[in-house]
A tleap script that builds the chain and sets N, CA, C and O, in Angstrom:
source leaprc.protein.ff14SB
mol = sequence {
  NMET ASP ARG GLN GLU LEU LYS ARG ARG ALA
  HIE ASP LEU ASP VAL THR VAL TRP VAL GLY
  LYS GLY GLY PRO GLU ALA VAL VAL ASP GLU
  LEU ASN ASP GLN LEU ALA ASN GLU ASN LEU
  VAL LYS VAL LYS PHE LEU ARG ALA ALA ARG
  ALA GLY GLY SER THR GLU GLU LYS ALA ARG
  GLU LEU ALA GLU ALA VAL ASN ALA ASP LEU
  ILE GLU THR ARG GLY HIE THR ALA VAL VAL
  HIE CARG
}
set mol.1.N position { 97.010 57.607 163.025 }
set mol.1.CA position { 96.710 58.347 164.236 }
set mol.1.C position { 95.466 57.716 164.882 }
set mol.1.O position { 94.478 57.448 164.198 }
set mol.2.N position { 95.518 57.483 166.179 }
set mol.2.CA position { 94.385 56.843 166.841 }
set mol.2.C position { 93.295 57.855 167.201 }
set mol.2.O position { 93.504 59.067 167.154 }
set mol.3.N position { 92.147 57.327 167.555 }
set mol.3.CA position { 90.952 58.125 167.835 }
set mol.3.C position { 91.193 59.129 168.973 }
set mol.3.O position { 90.751 60.275 168.885 }
set mol.4.N position { 91.878 58.714 170.023 }
set mol.4.CA position { 92.149 59.609 171.151 }
set mol.4.C position { 93.007 60.805 170.722 }
set mol.4.O position { 92.751 61.936 171.136 }
set mol.5.N position { 94.003 60.556 169.911 }
set mol.5.CA position { 94.860 61.638 169.416 }
set mol.5.C position { 94.052 62.595 168.540 }
set mol.5.O position { 94.228 63.810 168.625 }
set mol.6.N position { 93.173 62.058 167.705 }
set mol.6.CA position { 92.329 62.910 166.863 }
set mol.6.C position { 91.406 63.777 167.717 }
set mol.6.O position { 91.192 64.950 167.408 }
set mol.7.N position { 90.865 63.210 168.778 }
set mol.7.CA position { 90.007 63.991 169.686 }
set mol.7.C position { 90.803 65.110 170.345 }
set mol.7.O position { 90.308 66.228 170.489 }
set mol.8.N position { 92.032 64.811 170.744 }
set mol.8.CA position { 92.892 65.842 171.352 }
set mol.8.C position { 93.164 66.977 170.368 }
set mol.8.O position { 93.084 68.155 170.718 }
set mol.9.N position { 93.483 66.603 169.142 }
set mol.9.CA position { 93.761 67.629 168.119 }
set mol.9.C position { 92.518 68.455 167.814 }
set mol.9.O position { 92.612 69.660 167.582 }
set mol.10.N position { 91.356 67.811 167.813 }
set mol.10.CA position { 90.103 68.498 167.485 }
set mol.10.C position { 89.709 69.510 168.558 }
set mol.10.O position { 88.998 70.474 168.273 }
set mol.11.N position { 90.160 69.297 169.775 }
set mol.11.CA position { 89.781 70.176 170.879 }
set mol.11.C position { 90.093 71.640 170.584 }
set mol.11.O position { 89.293 72.514 170.915 }
set mol.12.N position { 91.217 71.917 169.978 }
set mol.12.CA position { 91.631 73.293 169.709 }
set mol.12.C position { 91.156 73.835 168.365 }
set mol.12.O position { 91.413 74.996 168.042 }
set mol.13.N position { 90.473 73.016 167.584 }
set mol.13.CA position { 89.982 73.475 166.283 }
set mol.13.C position { 88.768 74.380 166.436 }
set mol.13.O position { 87.984 74.239 167.375 }
set mol.14.N position { 88.627 75.299 165.511 }
set mol.14.CA position { 87.414 76.119 165.427 }
set mol.14.C position { 86.442 75.437 164.485 }
set mol.14.O position { 86.844 74.682 163.600 }
set mol.15.N position { 85.160 75.707 164.679 }
set mol.15.CA position { 84.142 75.205 163.762 }
set mol.15.C position { 84.318 75.937 162.434 }
set mol.15.O position { 84.415 77.164 162.402 }
set mol.16.N position { 84.358 75.175 161.335 }
set mol.16.CA position { 84.521 75.801 160.024 }
set mol.16.C position { 83.375 75.461 159.074 }
set mol.16.O position { 83.290 76.021 157.981 }
set mol.17.N position { 82.489 74.543 159.485 }
set mol.17.CA position { 81.324 74.197 158.661 }
set mol.17.C position { 80.091 74.260 159.559 }
set mol.17.O position { 80.066 73.662 160.635 }
set mol.18.N position { 79.065 74.991 159.106 }
set mol.18.CA position { 77.815 75.088 159.839 }
set mol.18.C position { 76.709 74.478 159.005 }
set mol.18.O position { 76.531 74.837 157.841 }
set mol.19.N position { 75.966 73.559 159.595 }
set mol.19.CA position { 74.850 72.913 158.910 }
set mol.19.C position { 73.573 73.586 159.390 }
set mol.19.O position { 73.271 73.596 160.584 }
set mol.20.N position { 72.823 74.152 158.437 }
set mol.20.CA position { 71.585 74.860 158.766 }
set mol.20.C position { 70.361 74.141 158.245 }
set mol.20.O position { 70.326 72.913 158.176 }
set mol.21.N position { 69.347 74.928 157.877 }
set mol.21.CA position { 68.072 74.329 157.478 }
set mol.21.C position { 68.165 73.522 156.189 }
set mol.21.O position { 67.277 72.715 155.914 }
set mol.22.N position { 69.201 73.713 155.400 }
set mol.22.CA position { 69.384 72.920 154.184 }
set mol.22.C position { 69.811 71.498 154.491 }
set mol.22.O position { 69.800 70.636 153.612 }
set mol.23.N position { 70.187 71.251 155.741 }
set mol.23.CA position { 70.583 69.915 156.168 }
set mol.23.C position { 71.988 69.563 155.722 }
set mol.23.O position { 72.663 70.362 155.073 }
set mol.24.N position { 72.425 68.365 156.073 }
set mol.24.CA position { 73.785 67.941 155.744 }
set mol.24.C position { 74.089 67.949 154.245 }
set mol.24.O position { 75.224 68.207 153.844 }
set mol.25.N position { 73.086 67.671 153.422 }
set mol.25.CA position { 73.309 67.629 151.971 }
set mol.25.C position { 73.828 68.965 151.435 }
set mol.25.O position { 74.568 69.002 150.452 }
set mol.26.N position { 73.434 70.051 152.084 }
set mol.26.CA position { 73.805 71.384 151.607 }
set mol.26.C position { 75.284 71.718 151.818 }
set mol.26.O position { 75.798 72.644 151.191 }
set mol.27.N position { 75.969 70.985 152.685 }
set mol.27.CA position { 77.363 71.321 152.976 }
set mol.27.C position { 78.352 70.242 152.532 }
set mol.27.O position { 79.539 70.322 152.848 }
set mol.28.N position { 77.876 69.250 151.812 }
set mol.28.CA position { 78.738 68.140 151.389 }
set mol.28.C position { 79.934 68.644 150.586 }
set mol.28.O position { 81.066 68.252 150.869 }
set mol.29.N position { 79.710 69.497 149.599 }
set mol.29.CA position { 80.812 69.996 148.768 }
set mol.29.C position { 81.822 70.796 149.591 }
set mol.29.O position { 83.031 70.624 149.438 }
set mol.30.N position { 81.320 71.665 150.461 }
set mol.30.CA position { 82.204 72.476 151.299 }
set mol.30.C position { 83.040 71.592 152.226 }
set mol.30.O position { 84.242 71.810 152.379 }
set mol.31.N position { 82.408 70.605 152.836 }
set mol.31.CA position { 83.139 69.710 153.726 }
set mol.31.C position { 84.170 68.892 152.955 }
set mol.31.O position { 85.280 68.682 153.444 }
set mol.32.N position { 83.822 68.436 151.773 }
set mol.32.CA position { 84.781 67.717 150.926 }
set mol.32.C position { 86.007 68.573 150.648 }
set mol.32.O position { 87.141 68.106 150.755 }
set mol.33.N position { 85.768 69.834 150.288 }
set mol.33.CA position { 86.874 70.754 150.009 }
set mol.33.C position { 87.765 70.939 151.236 }
set mol.33.O position { 88.991 70.916 151.128 }
set mol.34.N position { 87.147 71.122 152.394 }
set mol.34.CA position { 87.932 71.334 153.607 }
set mol.34.C position { 88.705 70.083 154.000 }
set mol.34.O position { 89.847 70.173 154.451 }
set mol.35.N position { 88.091 68.925 153.833 }
set mol.35.CA position { 88.786 67.677 154.167 }
set mol.35.C position { 89.942 67.393 153.206 }
set mol.35.O position { 90.880 66.678 153.558 }
set mol.36.N position { 89.876 67.945 152.011 }
set mol.36.CA position { 90.985 67.789 151.065 }
set mol.36.C position { 92.212 68.564 151.544 }
set mol.36.O position { 93.346 68.161 151.285 }
set mol.37.N position { 91.981 69.685 152.249 }
set mol.37.CA position { 93.073 70.524 152.744 }
set mol.37.C position { 93.484 70.184 154.174 }
set mol.37.O position { 94.668 70.217 154.511 }
set mol.38.N position { 92.522 69.864 154.993 }
set mol.38.CA position { 92.745 69.532 156.406 }
set mol.38.C position { 92.111 68.176 156.642 }
set mol.38.O position { 91.012 67.924 156.148 }
set mol.39.N position { 92.758 67.308 157.372 }
set mol.39.CA position { 92.172 65.982 157.553 }
set mol.39.C position { 91.219 65.905 158.739 }
set mol.39.O position { 90.648 64.846 159.003 }
set mol.40.N position { 91.039 67.008 159.457 }
set mol.40.CA position { 90.170 67.052 160.624 }
set mol.40.C position { 89.347 68.329 160.575 }
set mol.40.O position { 89.907 69.423 160.516 }
set mol.41.N position { 88.019 68.202 160.597 }
set mol.41.CA position { 87.141 69.365 160.464 }
set mol.41.C position { 86.052 69.293 161.527 }
set mol.41.O position { 85.491 68.230 161.792 }
set mol.42.N position { 85.761 70.451 162.133 }
set mol.42.CA position { 84.696 70.548 163.120 }
set mol.42.C position { 83.455 71.121 162.448 }
set mol.42.O position { 83.527 72.112 161.721 }
set mol.43.N position { 82.308 70.477 162.705 }
set mol.43.CA position { 81.039 70.846 162.071 }
set mol.43.C position { 80.016 71.146 163.157 }
set mol.43.O position { 79.860 70.363 164.094 }
set mol.44.N position { 79.317 72.273 163.040 }
set mol.44.CA position { 78.278 72.665 163.995 }
set mol.44.C position { 76.913 72.472 163.344 }
set mol.44.O position { 76.683 72.922 162.221 }
set mol.45.N position { 76.016 71.805 164.053 }
set mol.45.CA position { 74.658 71.585 163.567 }
set mol.45.C position { 73.725 72.568 164.260 }
set mol.45.O position { 73.464 72.456 165.458 }
set mol.46.N position { 73.225 73.534 163.489 }
set mol.46.CA position { 72.313 74.531 164.031 }
set mol.46.C position { 70.942 73.902 164.285 }
set mol.46.O position { 70.653 72.820 163.774 }
set mol.47.N position { 70.108 74.567 165.059 }
set mol.47.CA position { 68.806 74.027 165.445 }
set mol.47.C position { 67.976 73.583 164.245 }
set mol.47.O position { 67.355 72.521 164.286 }
set mol.48.N position { 67.955 74.370 163.193 }
set mol.48.CA position { 67.151 74.040 162.005 }
set mol.48.C position { 67.612 72.739 161.350 }
set mol.48.O position { 66.806 72.028 160.750 }
set mol.49.N position { 68.879 72.429 161.461 }
set mol.49.CA position { 69.429 71.210 160.849 }
set mol.49.C position { 69.062 69.973 161.647 }
set mol.49.O position { 69.026 68.873 161.096 }
set mol.50.N position { 68.790 70.133 162.936 }
set mol.50.CA position { 68.523 68.986 163.795 }
set mol.50.C position { 67.067 68.584 163.826 }
set mol.50.O position { 66.723 67.591 164.466 }
set mol.51.N position { 66.203 69.318 163.157 }
set mol.51.CA position { 64.772 68.997 163.154 }
set mol.51.C position { 64.559 67.578 162.628 }
set mol.51.O position { 65.005 67.244 161.530 }
set mol.52.N position { 63.889 66.762 163.403 }
set mol.52.CA position { 63.579 65.413 162.958 }
set mol.52.C position { 64.687 64.410 163.165 }
set mol.52.O position { 64.605 63.303 162.632 }
set mol.53.N position { 65.721 64.746 163.916 }
set mol.53.CA position { 66.805 63.791 164.154 }
set mol.53.C position { 67.810 64.339 165.136 }
set mol.53.O position { 67.810 65.530 165.448 }
set mol.54.N position { 68.661 63.465 165.618 }
set mol.54.CA position { 69.686 63.882 166.584 }
set mol.54.C position { 70.939 64.371 165.853 }
set mol.54.O position { 71.124 64.110 164.665 }
set mol.55.N position { 71.775 65.072 166.575 }
set mol.55.CA position { 73.046 65.522 166.017 }
set mol.55.C position { 73.876 64.320 165.586 }
set mol.55.O position { 74.509 64.342 164.530 }
set mol.56.N position { 73.871 63.280 166.398 }
set mol.56.CA position { 74.636 62.063 166.093 }
set mol.56.C position { 74.197 61.474 164.751 }
set mol.56.O position { 75.037 61.122 163.922 }
set mol.57.N position { 72.880 61.366 164.536 }
set mol.57.CA position { 72.354 60.823 163.267 }
set mol.57.C position { 72.781 61.686 162.087 }
set mol.57.O position { 73.263 61.180 161.073 }
set mol.58.N position { 72.596 63.000 162.232 }
set mol.58.CA position { 72.936 63.930 161.152 }
set mol.58.C position { 74.437 63.912 160.863 }
set mol.58.O position { 74.847 63.974 159.704 }
set mol.59.N position { 75.249 63.828 161.905 }
set mol.59.CA position { 76.705 63.803 161.732 }
set mol.59.C position { 77.133 62.522 161.022 }
set mol.59.O position { 77.992 62.552 160.141 }
set mol.60.N position { 76.538 61.403 161.406 }
set mol.60.CA position { 76.869 60.135 160.756 }
set mol.60.C position { 76.508 60.194 159.269 }
set mol.60.O position { 77.272 59.750 158.412 }
set mol.61.N position { 75.339 60.748 158.984 }
set mol.61.CA position { 74.873 60.894 157.595 }
set mol.61.C position { 75.843 61.756 156.786 }
set mol.61.O position { 76.177 61.424 155.649 }
set mol.62.N position { 76.289 62.851 157.371 }
set mol.62.CA position { 77.219 63.749 156.685 }
set mol.62.C position { 78.570 63.075 156.466 }
set mol.62.O position { 79.145 63.186 155.383 }
set mol.63.N position { 79.078 62.388 157.467 }
set mol.63.CA position { 80.373 61.703 157.340 }
set mol.63.C position { 80.314 60.646 156.233 }
set mol.63.O position { 81.259 60.508 155.456 }
set mol.64.N position { 79.221 59.910 156.162 }
set mol.64.CA position { 79.050 58.913 155.086 }
set mol.64.C position { 79.051 59.582 153.718 }
set mol.64.O position { 79.652 59.076 152.771 }
set mol.65.N position { 78.374 60.723 153.620 }
set mol.65.CA position { 78.246 61.424 152.339 }
set mol.65.C position { 79.602 61.884 151.795 }
set mol.65.O position { 79.780 61.983 150.581 }
set mol.66.N position { 80.550 62.162 152.681 }
set mol.66.CA position { 81.860 62.633 152.232 }
set mol.66.C position { 82.933 61.557 152.378 }
set mol.66.O position { 84.124 61.833 152.229 }
set mol.67.N position { 82.508 60.337 152.669 }
set mol.67.CA position { 83.421 59.203 152.797 }
set mol.67.C position { 84.504 59.479 153.848 }
set mol.67.O position { 85.699 59.327 153.595 }
set mol.68.N position { 84.044 59.890 155.032 }
set mol.68.CA position { 84.953 60.214 156.131 }
set mol.68.C position { 84.504 59.487 157.400 }
set mol.68.O position { 83.440 58.869 157.430 }
set mol.69.N position { 85.318 59.571 158.429 }
set mol.69.CA position { 85.002 58.961 159.715 }
set mol.69.C position { 84.481 60.015 160.675 }
set mol.69.O position { 85.011 61.123 160.756 }
set mol.70.N position { 83.436 59.651 161.398 }
set mol.70.CA position { 82.937 60.513 162.461 }
set mol.70.C position { 83.749 60.177 163.706 }
set mol.70.O position { 83.670 59.059 164.215 }
set mol.71.N position { 84.522 61.129 164.196 }
set mol.71.CA position { 85.388 60.899 165.348 }
set mol.71.C position { 84.608 61.039 166.644 }
set mol.71.O position { 84.721 60.194 167.532 }
set mol.72.N position { 83.816 62.101 166.758 }
set mol.72.CA position { 82.998 62.279 167.955 }
set mol.72.C position { 81.952 63.350 167.723 }
set mol.72.O position { 82.062 64.168 166.809 }
set mol.73.N position { 80.933 63.325 168.573 }
set mol.73.CA position { 79.976 64.419 168.631 }
set mol.73.C position { 79.910 64.859 170.086 }
set mol.73.O position { 79.937 64.042 171.007 }
set mol.74.N position { 79.825 66.154 170.263 }
set mol.74.CA position { 79.667 66.745 171.595 }
set mol.74.C position { 78.660 67.852 171.480 }
set mol.74.O position { 78.879 68.829 170.764 }
set mol.75.N position { 77.554 67.708 172.179 }
set mol.75.CA position { 76.507 68.712 172.058 }
set mol.75.C position { 75.997 68.698 170.633 }
set mol.75.O position { 75.490 67.683 170.155 }
set mol.76.N position { 76.131 69.814 169.963 }
set mol.76.CA position { 75.667 69.934 168.578 }
set mol.76.C position { 76.824 70.112 167.606 }
set mol.76.O position { 76.655 70.643 166.508 }
set mol.77.N position { 78.003 69.658 168.025 }
set mol.77.CA position { 79.217 69.767 167.213 }
set mol.77.C position { 79.783 68.380 166.949 }
set mol.77.O position { 79.786 67.517 167.827 }
set mol.78.N position { 80.256 68.180 165.736 }
set mol.78.CA position { 80.846 66.896 165.360 }
set mol.78.C position { 82.251 67.133 164.800 }
set mol.78.O position { 82.564 68.206 164.284 }
set mol.79.N position { 83.075 66.107 164.918 }
set mol.79.CA position { 84.423 66.145 164.351 }
set mol.79.C position { 84.510 65.032 163.305 }
set mol.79.O position { 84.213 63.870 163.581 }
set mol.80.N position { 84.923 65.421 162.104 }
set mol.80.CA position { 85.007 64.495 160.976 }
set mol.80.C position { 86.449 64.401 160.507 }
set mol.80.O position { 87.156 65.408 160.456 }
set mol.81.N position { 86.888 63.195 160.165 }
set mol.81.CA position { 88.282 62.957 159.780 }
set mol.81.C position { 88.348 62.131 158.501 }
set mol.81.O position { 87.564 61.203 158.302 }
set mol.82.N position { 89.282 62.480 157.653 }
set mol.82.CA position { 89.545 61.667 156.455 }
set mol.82.C position { 91.023 61.451 156.348 }
set mol.82.O position { 91.485 60.793 155.416 }
savepdb mol mol.pdb
quit
């Protein structure tokens, strides 16, 4: 599936993972579990999670941690695919 198709599919998804003050490391296990069941997951980065970095940086870090691809970031939301 190409990147454009993944973006289209992600449009209708609800956010199912929220990254808070614990940072991306705190949700690695949860995201891994969700990616095992669904190959596309939307992640929201709350204000506390973005301290000291951009959403793009944090999303890239999280995607690397779970061995997935970062499809896109919009605002403070990212879409991750495995």
